[in-house]
MARKE-837288 format. One record per residue: x, y, z of N, C-alpha, C in turn; residue in one letter. Coordinates in pm, whole numbers, plus 32768, in hexadecimal, padded with zeros to 4 digits. Example, Ala and Ser with C-alpha at 12.3 -4.5 7.8 and 13.67 -1.06 7.14 Angstrom:
85277DC7830C84CE7E3E830C85287EB6830CA;85057F1F82C485577F9682CA850A80038313S;
This chain:
13CAD18D701C1444D1D0703E14A5D1C36FC8X;14DED2316FA41540D22E6F3815C6D2046F72X;1615D1B66F231697D1876F5016FBD18E6EDEX;177BD18B6F0017E3D1816E9B1854D12C6ED3X;18AAD0FC6E7C191AD0AB6EA61993D1036EC3X;19D8D0E46F2C1A51D12E6F4F1AC2D0C96F65X;1B39D0EB6F381BACD0916F481BDDD0996FD7X;1BEFD02570151C28D022709B1CBBD048708EX;1CE3D0AB70D81D6CD0DC70CC1DCDD07E7112X;1E3AD06070CE1EA3D011710A1F17D06D712FX;1EFCD0EF712E1F63D15071511FB2D18170DAX;1F9AD14970651FE4D1716FEE1F86D1AF6F88X;1FB3D2196F471F64D2506ED91F76D1F56E60X;1F27D2096DF81F36D1B86D7F1FC2D1C36D46X;1FFAD23D6D49207FD2516D1220E7D2076D65X;20DBD20E6DEC2138D1C86E422129D1326E31X;20ABD1046E262090D0766E1220D0D0466D90X;20C4D0966D2820FED0726CA72196D06C6CB0X;21D2D0C66CFD2262D0C76D0D2291D04B6D56X;2248D0256DBF2270CFB26E0F225BCF2F6DC4X;21E7CF206D8321C5CEA06D4421E3CE9C6CAFX;21F9CF106C722213CF146BE32193CF206B91X;211FCF1B6BCF20A1CF2C6B882037CF5B6BEBX;1FCACF8C6BB41F5CCFB76C091F12CF3D6C3FX;1EEFCF426CBB1EA7CED56CFB1E16CED66CCEX;1DEACE6A6C8C1D60CE616C5D1D09CE126CBEX;1D44CDC86D171CF9CD746D721CE5CDB46DFBX;1CEACE386E021CDDCE7D6E811C55CE616EBFX;1C55CE516F421BD7CE396F891B7DCEB36F7EX;1AFBCE9A6F721A9BCF086F691A34CEF46FD7X;19FDCF6270051992CF5C70671927CFBF703EX;18ADCFA8706A183FD00170491838D06F70B2X;1838D0EB70841834D15F70DC17B2D1AA70C2X;175FD1C0712916E2D209711216FED29C70F0X;16ABD2D2709816B8D35E7071163CD3A8709FX;164ED42470C615DCD47870E71596D49F7066X;1512D4A8706C14C7D4D56FF71452D52A7027X;1422D5846FD313B5D5DC6FFC1334D58F7014X;12DCD5CB7062125AD58F707C120AD5876FFAX;11B4D5226FED1162D5156F74110AD5906F5FX;10F9D5B86EE110A4D6296EBD102DD5F46E6DX;0FB6D5EC6EAB0F42D5B76E640F21D6036DE4X;0F3BD6846DE00F1FD6D36D670F78D6A76CF3X;0FF6D68B6D101051D65B6CA81027D5CF6C78X;0FFFD57A6CD70FD4D4F36CB20F58D4FA6C59X;0EFBD5526C7A0E85D5646C270EAAD5976B9CX;0F0AD5F36B960F38D6276B150F74D5B76ABFX;0FC1D55E6AFE0FF8D4EC6AB50F87D4966A7EX;0F21D47C6AD00EAFD4296AA70E65D46B6A32X;0E4CD4EC6A3D0E03D53469D40E51D5356951X;0ED5D53F695B0F2AD53A68E30F19D4B3689EX;0F12D44768ED0F00D3C268B50E75D3B56877X;0E0ED3E768BD0D86D3DD68870D77D4296804X;0DC1D49567F50DBDD4E4677A0E0AD4A06709X;0E52D43467280E9ED3ED66C30F28D42566ACX;0F56D47D67070FD9D4BD66F7104AD473673FX;102AD40467811090D3B767C81074D32367B5X;10DCD2D567B210CFD24467A610AED20A682FX;1076D1916834105CD15368B510DAD143690BX;114AD12368CB11C8D115691511F5D1976955X;11E7D2056909120CD288693E11AFD2AD69B2X;112FD29069A310D0D2AC6A0F10F8D2616A8DX;1113D1E06A811139D1906AF611B9D1C56B37X;121AD1E96AE61297D2216B1B127BD2A16B69X;122BD2FA6B2E120CD3796B7011BDD3656BF1X;115DD3086BEF110FD2EF6C681167D2B36CD5X;11BED2566CB01216D2176D111277D27D6D4CX;12BBD2C66CF5131DD3286D2512DAD39F6D6AX;125BD3B86D4A1213D4276D8711D7D4086E0EX;11DED38A6E3B11B1D3696EC01123D3316ECAX;10F0D2F86E5E1069D2C16E62105AD2576ECEX;10C0D2046EE010B8D19B6F4710A1D1D86FD1X;10EBD2406FF310DED27F70761051D2B5708BX;1019D2F370230F92D329702E0F2DD2B87043X;0F3AD24C6FF60EDED1DC70040EECD19A708DX;0F67D18E70C00F7BD15571440F38D1AA71AFX;0F44D22F71A50F03D28A72050E6BD27B7200X;0E35D27671880DA4D26971790D72D1E471B0X;0DBCD17971960D95D0F671C70D9CD0EF7260X;0E02D12F72990E0FD12F732B0DA1D182736CX;0D7CD1EF732C0D11D24673610C8AD202735AX;0C79D1A972F80BFAD16572E40BE8D0F27348X;0C57D0C373810C51D05073DF0C1CD0787466X;
């Protein structure tokens, strides 16, 4: 699941916060908010793999693409189906 950090609102915008405190609040509380993402595309994942096999991608780039492309979800589905 992809996630991002979001600032917990205290009811003040950054500009209002700066006016009240004289500076921007850097210690604002953060929480993890889930983001929607598209379903994994096996064809895209295979294309990423083939790019790496051809020597056109670094191992780090391959791992990033596989992770962001949903490889974990596909593997979890396959493992659950095999059980």
